[in-house]
N, C-alpha and C positions, 0 to 999 in steps of 0.2 A: 355615143352610147354603146354601139356594137363593140368598140375596142375596150371600153371600160368593163362591159359584161364579160368579154373574153378573158380579160386580165383577172377579174374577180373569180371567174369559174376555174381558171387554171391555178390561181392562188389558193382557192379553197381546196381544190383537189390536191395541190402540193402539200398543204398543211395537214389535211386528213390522211393523205398518203404517207407523210412522214410519221405522223402519230401512230398510224396502223402498223407501219413497218417497225417502228420503235417498240410497239406493244408486242409484236410477234418475235422480234429479235432480242429483246432485253433479257430474256431468260434462256437464250440459246447456250448450248454447251454446258448445261446444268449450272448456269450463273445464279439462278434462284433456288432457294432451299426447297426440299420436298416437304410437303405438309403431313406426310404419312407418319412422321415421328410424333405428331400431336396425339395420335391414337393412344400411345402409352406415355405421353409426356408427363413428367413429374418435375416441377421446378426444383432447383437445388434448395435444400433446407438447412437451416443453421442448427448447430449443436447447442443445446441449452444447459446452462449451469444452475445448480440448485444449492442452497445453503445447507448447513447441517440439520436444520429443522424441516427441510423440504421446500422452503420458499424459493421462488424463481429469483435469480440474481443477474443473469446476463445471457447474451447470445454470442456465439462465435461462428463466423462463416463469411464467405465471400459476399453473399447476399443474405441479409438477415430477413428470413421469411418464415411465416407459419401459414400453412395452407388451411383454408376453411371452405366448406361447400357453399354454393350459392344460396341454398335454402336457409343457411344460418346468417347470411348477410341481410340486415334489415332493409326493407323497401326504401326507406328514406335515404340510406347510403347509396343504393343503386340508382335511385332517382337523381341524387345530387351529382353523381359522376356522369350520368347520361345527359342531363340538361347542360352540363358544363362542357363536356368533351364531344358529345355526338347526340343531339336531341332527336334526330330521325333514325337512331340506331336500329329500331325494329321495323323500319320502312324501307331501307335500302339493302342492297346486296353486296355490301363491302365498300362501295364508293358512293359518296353523297354528291351527286352531280350538281345540286343546287349550290353546295359549298364550293365546288370546283369552279363554277362559273363566277360566283361572287368573289372568291379569292383571286381568280385570274384578273377580273376587272380592277380590283383594288390594287393589285401588284402593278398593273399597267399604269394606273394613275400615280402610284408612288415611284414609278421608275425603277423598281427593284423588288426584293422580297419583303413583303409587309405582312402577309397573312398566309397561314397554311390551311390545308383542307383535310388533314388526316382524320379518319374515322377511328372509332374504338378498335375495329378489326385491323386497320392499317397499323395502329400503334402496337397492337398485339404482335403483328408480324415482325416488326423491327425489334421488339423487346424479346421475343422468343429466339430470333435468329440474329443476334447482334454481330456475329462474325461474318455473316453473308450479306446483311443489309446495313450499310453504314449509316451514320447520323448526319453526314454532310448534306447541305441544302442544295441538291442538284435534281434535275429532271429525271435522270436515270434512277436515282434512289426512289423518287416518288413513284415511278413506273413499276419498279420492283415491288414496292410496298403494295401498290394497287393490285398487281397481278396475284401476289401471294394472298392478299386479303380476299380476292374473288374466289380463289381456290379453297380457302378456309370456309367461306360462307357457303360454298357449294356442298361441302361435306359435313359441316357441324351445325348444330342448332344455335340459335341466338343465345340462349341461356348458357350453353356450354362455352361459347366465345366470351360472354360477359364474365363468367366464373374465372376462366383462364386470365382474363385481363385484370380483374380486381385482385388476383393473387400474384400477378406478375409486376404490376406497375411500381416504379420507384417513387417514393413519397418523402425523400429527404431523411436526414439524421440517420443514415445507414439502414433505413427500413424499406423493405420490399413487400408489397401487398398490404391490404387494408387491415388485416389482423395485427401484423407486427407494428404497423404505423399507429394503430389504436393503442396498443400496449405501450409503446415508447412515448407517445405524446400525452395520453390520458390515463395510463396505468390501468386500463380495463379492456375487456374483449370488445371487438366490433359489434357483437350482439347487443351490447348495453349502451351504445352511443345514442345521444339525442340529436335533434335536428341541427343545432348549432355546431356540435362536434362533427357531425357528418359533413356539413358544409366546409368545415375547416380542413378536413382531409381532402375533399374534392377540389379545394383551392390549390393543392400542392402540385399536380402534374404540370401546370403551366410554368412553375418555377419552384422546384423542390427546396432550394436553399433560400431563394428570395422571400418566400412566404413561410419559412420555417417559424412556427409559433414560439419556439424556445428562444430563437435568436432575434426575431423581429415581430413581437406580439402585436404592435399597432398595425403594421402592414398586413399581418395575418387576419386581424379582425376586419379590416376594410375589405379585403378580398372575400372573406367569409360572407359578409353582409351582401356583397354583390351577388354571390351565388344564391343566397336565400331569396333575394329579389327575383332572380331568374326562375327559381322554383315557384314563387308566387304567380309570376306572369304566365307560367305554363299550367297553372291551376293544379300543380302537384301538392301544394299546401294552401291552407287558408290564410286570410289576412291577419287573423289573430295569432296564428302560429308563427307567421313571418315576423310580426312585431316582437313577440317574446324571444325568438331566436336572435334577432338583431340586438336586443338588450341583454342577452345572456352573457355573463362575464367569462373570460377565458380562464378555465380551470384546468391547469396541467397537472399531471401526476407527479408525485414525488420521485426522487431518484430510486427509492426502494421499489416503488410500484412500477416504474418505467424501465427497470432492468439496467440501471446505471450505477449499481452498487459496486464499491471496492474495485475501481478500474485497474489499479496496480496488482491487486491479488488476481483478478481475472487474467491479466496479461501474463503473469507468472505461471498460472495454471495452463494457459493456452500454449506456452512454449513447451511445457512438458507433454501435453496432448499431441502437439504437432510432431514431436520426436517419436511418439508412439504410433500415431495413426495417419499422419501425413494428410493427403488430400481427402481421405475419408471423413476427417473431422469437419471439413468445410462444406460437404455436400450431402451427407447421409443422415443428418439430424440425430446425432448421438445425444444421450442424456448423461450428464456428468454430475455426480453428487460429490460435493466438496465438504471441507471441514469448516467453512467460514461460519462464524456466529455474527449475524447481522447487527445485533445490539452492541456486541463488543467492538465490531468494526466502526460503528457510528460513534461510540465513546472514544475510541482511539483517535479518530479524525478530529473530533471536537477538542479533545485534550491537547493534541499536538498543535493544531492551528491556533487555539486560544493562547497557548504559551508563546508561540512564535510571534503573534501580534503584540503581546505584552512586551517582549524583548524589543521589537521594532519601535514600540511606542515610548521606549525609554524608561520603563518601570524598574529596570535593573541597572540603570545608568545610561549615559549618552551612547546612542547608537548612530553610527555615521554612514552605514551603507543604505542603498536604496531599499525601501520597504516594498512589500508585495502590492499594497494599495497604490503606491506611486507607479509601480511597473504596469499595473492593469490600466491606470489612467493614461499613461503614455502610449500603451499599445492601442487603447481605444481611439486615440487621436492620430494614430498612424505613425508615431515616431519610432516604434520598435515592437517586437513581439516574436514569439517562437524562437528565441535565441538558443543556440546549442547548449549554452550554460546559463542557468538562471542567475541574474545579478542580485536576486533577493535571497534572504535567509531561507534555507531549505531544512528538511527534516525527514526522518523515517521512523516507523514504529512497527514493532512486531510483538504479537501476543500469541502464546502457544501453550498447549497442554503438555507439561513435561513428561507425563507418563506415556504418551503415544506419539508425541511430536506433531500432533494435529495443530495446524496454524489456524487460530481463531480470528485474528485480525492482522492485516498487513497494509501499511501506508508507505508508498514509495516516494512521495513528494506532495507538494501542496496543490498542484493543478495538473491533472493528467492531460487535459487538452493543450496546455502550454508546453509541457515537458513530459514525454512518455518514458524518460530514463528512470529506472527503478532504483532508488538509492538504498533500498533494503536488500535487494538481491543482486544488483549489478555494480554498485559503488564500492571501490576499495578504499577504506579510510583507516587512519591509524587509531588503534583502540585506546590509547592512553592508559590510565590506571585500571581500566576494566580488565586488562590482561593480568594484573597482579595476582588475582586468585589462582591462576594457573601456576605461577611460581610458588605460591604458598601451598597449593595442593601437592606439588612436587616435593616440597619440604616435609609435609605431613606423611606422604607415602614413603619417604626415605627416613623415617624414624624421628623426625624433629617434632616435639610436642608444641602445643600452643604457648607454653611458658619458656620455650627456648630463647636464650638471650642473643640478640643481634647487636651489632655495633652501629650506632648512629653518631659517627664521628667524621670529621672532614677526610676526604680521600682525593687523591690525585692519580689519574690513570694515564699511562703512556700509551698514545695511540699508534706508536711505531712509525710515525712519519715526521718526527720532529715536533709534534704537537702533543699537548697534554689536555686532559679533560678533567675538570673540577666540578662534578655535579653538586647541586644544592637542594636542600629542602625548600619549600615555598617560603616558609617564614625565616629563611636564612639562619635558623638556629639548629642546634644539635642537642640530642637528649642523652648521648652516651649510650650505656648499656640499656637495651629496651626489649621487653618481651615480644615475641613474634606476634601474639594477639594484638598488642597495642600498636605495633608497626602497621598491621593491616587496617585496624580500626581507624587510624588517623592518616592512612595512606602515605606513610613516610617514605621518601625516595631512597635515601642513603642505606637504610637497613635492607631494603628490598634489593638494591644493587649488590650489596655484599652477600646477600642470601643466594642470589642468582649465580654469582661468581663461585661461591662455596659449593653449590650443587652441581655446577658444570652446565655449560650451555646446551649440550646435547640432550641431557636428561630433561631440561625444560622444553626444548624443541619437541622431543618425543611426547611429552605430556600434552603439549598444545595440539599435536596431531591427534592424540587420543580423544581430546575434547572436541574434535571435529573441525579444527581450523586448518583448512586445506591449503592456504597460501604458504609459499616457501619463506621460512624465517632465515634472515642472513646468518650465515655460520660464523661470522667473526666481527669484531671481538666479542668476548662474553658480555660486555656491557650493552650490546645491541640487542639482546634477547628481548623479544616482544615488540620490536620496532617495526615489524612488517605490517603492511596494510591487511585488513581483513574485511570480509563482507559482513555488514551488520547482522544479517539473519544468522550467520554461523556463530558470531560472537554471542548472540542472545541464546541460541540453541545450546551453546556450551554450558550455560548456567543450569540447564535441565538436569545435569548430572548432580548438582547440589540439591535441587528440589526433590529428586527422587531418591536421595541418599545413595547415589553411586552409579546409576544407569543413565547414560545420555541417549536421547532419542533424536534422530535426524528429523528436520522439519518436513512435513508432508501436507499437501493441500487437497489431494483427491482421495475420496473413499472408494468409489467404484464408477465404472463407465458401462452404460447399457446401450444397445442399439434400439431402433424404433420399436421393435417387437418386445423389448424388455429383457432380452438375453444379456447376461453379464459378459462383457468383453474384456474387462481389466479390473483387477482389485490390487492396487499397489500396497505392498506390505511395509509396515513400519520397521525401520532399521534401528536397532538398539545395540549398544555395546556397554560393556562393563568398564567403567573408567576408574572408579574408586571402590573400596570396600565400604559397606554401610558405616563402619566405625570412622573411617577416614573422612567420608562425606559428612557425617554428622558433626565432626569437629570443625570442618570448613563452614557448615551452616551456622554453627554456634558463633564462630568468629564474624561471619558476615551479618548475623543479627546484631552484633555489637556495632557494626558500621551504621546501621539504621538507628539504633537506640542511643548510641553515645558518640558516633563518629561523624564522618563527613556528610552523611545523609540525614543527620538528626533533624535539623531545622526544617528541611523541605519534605520529610516523610513522616517521622514519628511526631515531631512537634506540630506538624500540620494536620494531625488528626487521624492518620492511618495507623491503627494499633493492632491490626491482625498480624499474627506472627509472620514475619518476612525477613529475608536477608537481601542484601543488595550491594552494589559497588558503583561509586561514581567514577567518572573518567574524564580527564582533560589532557590534551596534548600541550607540550611546552609553550608553543606560540599561540595558544588559544584558538586554533582553527577548528578543533573538533571537541564537542562536549557530549558526554554520554551519561545515561543511567540505566543500569540493568538490575531489576529486582525480581523476586520470586516469592510465592507462597508454596504450600504443598501441592496445589493443583493448578497453578498458573505462573508462567514466566512471561515477563513483559519488559521490553527495553526499547530505548530510543536513542537516536543520534541526531545532532543538530550541527549545521555548518553551512558554508558557502560552497557551491560547486567548484569554483576556482579557489583553492585553499587560501584564506585570508583570516587574519585575526578578527574574531566575531566582535569583540568589544574589549575594553580594558577590564581586567579582572574576570575574564570569562572562566567559568568553572562548572563542571557537570552538576555538582550539588546545588548550585544556585540557579542555573538556567534549565537543565534538563529534568532533574528530579521532580519539580512541581507538576510537570505533565504526567509523569508516572503516577503520582499521588492522586491527581484528579481522575485519571482513568480507573485506578483501582477502587477508589471510593464509590464511583458510579457502578462498577461491575459488582462489587460486593454489597451494594445497596439493593441489588436484585436477587442475589444468590447467597446461600449459606456460606459462612466463613469456614475454611478448613481448619482442622485441629493443628496444634503445634507438632513438631517432629518428635516422635518418641525417642528417648535416649536408648541406644542399643545396650543390651544387658552386659556386654563385655566391656563397656567404658567404665573406667575407674575414676573416682572423685578423691582428690587429695587437697588438704589445706597446705599451702606453700607460702614461703616468703617470695613475693614477686620480684624482689631486687636481686635475689640469688638463684631463683628457680629451684631452691631446695625445700625439703619439708620444714615446716615451721618448727621452731623450738619454743619452749615456754617463755623466752625472753624477746621474741620478735614483736615489734610494736604492732598494735592492731591495724594501724593504717597501711601496713605493707602486707598484711595477711589476706590472701584471696583463696577461693576454692577454684581449682583448675581440674580439667578432665584429661584423661590419658588413655591411649590404647595400651593394653597390657604389654609390658616390656619397655615402655618409654617413660614410665613414672619415676620420679626421684626416689632414691632409697636412703639418701643421707640427709641429716638435718642441717639447717642453716648454720654455717660455721662463723658467721659474722657477729650476730647479736648474742649478748651475754649480760649478766648483771652489771658488767662494767661499761658496756657500750651504750646502754640506754637507747636513745633514739638515733644514735650516730652509727655510721657504717665504719668499716675498718680504717677509712682515711679520716674519720672524724667529721665527715660532711653530714649535714642534716638530711634525713630521708624525706623525700617529697611524696605525698599521697598520690595515688592513681586517680586522676580526675577525667571527666568527659568534657565535651565542648562547652558546657555551661559552667564548668568550674566545680561541679559537685563531685564528691568523692565516690568512686565506683568500686563495688565489691562483686566479683563474679561468684554466683551461687549455684546451687543445684538446679539443673535445667539449662544452665548456660546463659541465662539472661542476666546482664549487668544491672544491678539495682543499687540504689543509694544507701550508704551506710546509715544505720539508725540515728547516729549523731546529728545528721542533717536531713531535713525533710526533702521529699521529692520536689524539685523545682517546678513551678507552674507559671511560667512567664506569661504576662498578658500579650506579648508579641513574640513571634518566633525569634530565637536567638540568631545572630548573624552566622551564616554558614561559613565554616572554615574553608580556606582555599583547598579545593580538591587537587591534590598534588599531581603534578604532570607525570607523563610516562617516564619512568626513571631510566629508560634504555635508549634515549636519544643521545646522540653525541655529534659535535660538541654542544653544550648547552650555554646559552647566553644567560647572564644573571637575570633571574626573573623580576618582573615589575612587582612593586608592592601593591 
């Protein structure tokens, strides 16, 4: 017995001596942080982004946190955290010795680490000083926590400690502190939480991701009910309240309420703010007022996603690639996920105010969580025929009127390397002499190629740069004009020059930035340039309205019920890897791109008018269902109207057949001054070669006559067609500047 007593005495002395020496030495040489910083400690706060109408949309920061004083945190929230994390918080001095002994015995029985004994104060110590107190499960770390916790308890009140803790704790989903977590999960302030919601937040410190109610609702509810039961046992709530809380359904806030709106737009803005403010953006709680219209953003997301799903479902013909739903199902089963390139059909959508460049909606992809690559601002894609208006604007500015005759005849180009290029129109047909207006309306390839060659590649390149296309356009040969990749947001912004009758506005997403005191730190200015004269721009708008009312966008836009004055252009690349539609009214430009991240043919007969334009129409109909429609563009006073023979581009004479006479518009100095030399009493309806004149028709076969105002209308001899179903969309012709071109599929 004497030996055993001696061994026990020395053993106990050794253990306590070791613990004491460890306690004394663990913070030697300033190994432990000084708590003096807590006197003026302010946790890093996020910068907050607001929509154009002032509504909150997102946070930016290393730690998403909004501070709230303890008096504004309801008692039920405080009690839920206390009973879960440290029920004797108001009774100990930083270390709960009952928990220390209990955890020690349990760990001995388990033969390893099975239970911790951190108090709220100890958790605060490691959360405030993460650089000095690591999270590794070691005795040294626990001793540091305990010693710093004792120092904190000696200097600060329990309420101050609890306030710091509730504003500091990480609660998953990027949220730090109870206020931010409440907003992100429930879309409301912590002040307004009920018992069930308070218990849901208190469930998170044990496993912020494991009990995330958005990802694992069943697991979250189970843990929530456990905490409600703990509150009941501690007599913090009544039996009736506990029963009601356990039965309360999990009601999470919407994306708008929770600050998860427009993630691609937010990231685009964040990059600009980071370049301007650096670390200040992530720590000092700036207020950023943006140009985003939440309703337009939601409409753009719905329109794009709905159309992409229709394509994947085969509504436009057989679709052979993996669908988004198939990808999500496989990712859920662990087969794949978060690939660098999405294997499913992707898209981007941008809507902006052409007068200021203010971006009202921006969608950079289908799933930001799966792929953060922004296809609106970071993807370089070939524009297809959406580039053609740049070529035609160059022609208008260089004195070619809309009636200018182009040649739609077979051509062969020598590529200079022993190869030749023989471009084709999609229908493999040629119309011969064709007015510039009709060539753009039907997106004919050969006339556009000939026009680009005639104008000279450099003049078109310079015009592209004036339209804001910053990418380098290949300088050779002329037939490659427009084949360079472009950023979708730049291509869409280029069309603002038409909507405003001449002035292009660069896209802008930030209105102003304020500090926490409300002082204005930055007000980015809208950058505008004069691209075309009002007369030149009006002629382009007049021709692009024909694309909508009679050309390649007829069936998906005009015939689909969008009759507000608008212009637009479809776009498709030769191999069907990219489809576009960009349209505009006087107060809104909107455009979208669709394709696969790894360029592949989307489907047989892929074309912008068929696949992309319906999403534009759905978006515009929803937007203008809520706001007044803008007026048509007024014709500038300097524009002249002349009745001409469209086959000769000369003034009509008394003998020109009615079916070839149209009213065309001219910038002074470009109008014809000679009468048609072909028709006479002797030629009747035949031209100089004796061939019968064909009337000008639109995609429905109806005869078109251009009249005052520039809107193509149907000749009185034939009623306006009202088909019960939309007419089949003509093939949106491919980018005419690719070489070489393989013979297109029918």
